[in-house]
C-alpha positions in Angstrom: 99.5 87.0 143.6 99.0 90.1 141.7 102.4 91.4 139.8 102.6 94.8 142.2 102.9 93.0 145.4 106.1 90.4 144.1 108.6 93.5 143.7 111.9 92.3 142.9 114.8 94.7 143.6 116.2 95.8 140.3 119.8 96.3 139.7 122.9 97.3 142.2 122.1 99.5 145.1 122.8 103.0 145.0 126.0 104.2 145.5 127.1 105.3 149.0 129.9 107.7 149.3 131.9 107.0 152.7 134.8 109.1 154.8 137.0 106.3 154.2 136.9 105.9 150.5 137.2 109.8 150.2 140.5 110.0 152.3 141.6 107.0 150.4 140.8 108.8 147.4 142.4 111.6 148.5 145.6 110.0 149.6 145.9 108.2 146.2 145.9 111.2 144.1 147.9 113.2 146.6 150.6 110.2 145.7 149.9 111.1 141.8 147.6 108.4 140.6 145.6 109.3 138.1 141.6 109.4 138.3 141.2 106.1 136.1 144.1 104.1 138.0 142.0 105.2 141.3 138.3 104.2 140.1 139.5 101.0 138.4 141.9 99.8 141.7 138.5 101.1 143.8 136.0 99.3 141.3 133.7 102.1 141.2 132.4 103.5 137.9 133.9 106.7 136.2 130.3 108.7 136.4 130.1 107.8 139.9 133.4 108.5 140.7 132.9 112.1 139.0 129.9 112.4 140.6 130.7 111.7 144.2 134.5 111.8 144.4 135.9 114.3 142.1 136.0 116.7 145.1 138.0 114.2 146.9 140.2 113.7 143.9 141.1 117.3 143.3 142.0 118.3 146.8 144.5 115.2 147.4 146.0 116.4 144.1 146.1 120.4 145.1 147.7 119.1 148.5 150.8 116.8 146.7 150.9 120.4 144.3 151.2 122.2 147.7 153.7 120.2 149.3 156.1 120.1 146.4 155.9 123.9 145.5 156.7 124.5 149.2 159.8 122.2 148.9 160.7 123.9 145.7 160.4 127.2 147.5 162.3 126.5 150.4 165.2 125.0 147.9 164.7 128.1 145.8 165.4 130.6 149.1 167.7 128.7 150.6 171.8 128.9 150.1 171.8 125.4 148.6 173.5 124.3 145.8 170.1 123.8 144.0 168.7 126.9 144.8 169.3 128.4 141.1 168.1 126.1 139.7 165.3 125.8 141.9 164.6 129.1 141.7 164.6 129.4 138.1 162.1 126.9 138.0 159.7 128.2 140.0 160.1 131.8 138.0 159.3 129.7 134.7 156.5 128.4 135.8 154.8 130.8 138.1 156.3 134.6 136.7 156.2 133.7 133.3 160.0 133.5 132.9 161.3 131.6 129.7 164.6 130.3 128.2 165.9 132.8 125.6 168.5 131.3 123.2 170.9 133.8 122.7 172.8 133.7 119.0 175.8 136.1 119.0 177.1 136.8 115.5 180.4 138.3 114.7 
């Protein structure tokens, strides 16, 4: 039998991204897990993760940041006792405010 007729499968089959894995990665990113933690837990190679799931990871991360930012914003505009610190935090992060060291000499 000639060699060409007897072909063996070589290596692993190509990776197939599915909706369940995409959703799982989005949730894990929203929970604050790192890329490394996610692809290690799911048994996905780093390059494969970057190629097929970077957008899923980023969307989950953006979802988490959006939720936390909305919560801080609601606190900042409330009459709550934490409103001042939440407002200052938002202004430092988004409006360029900085803590100033004031030295009074007399």
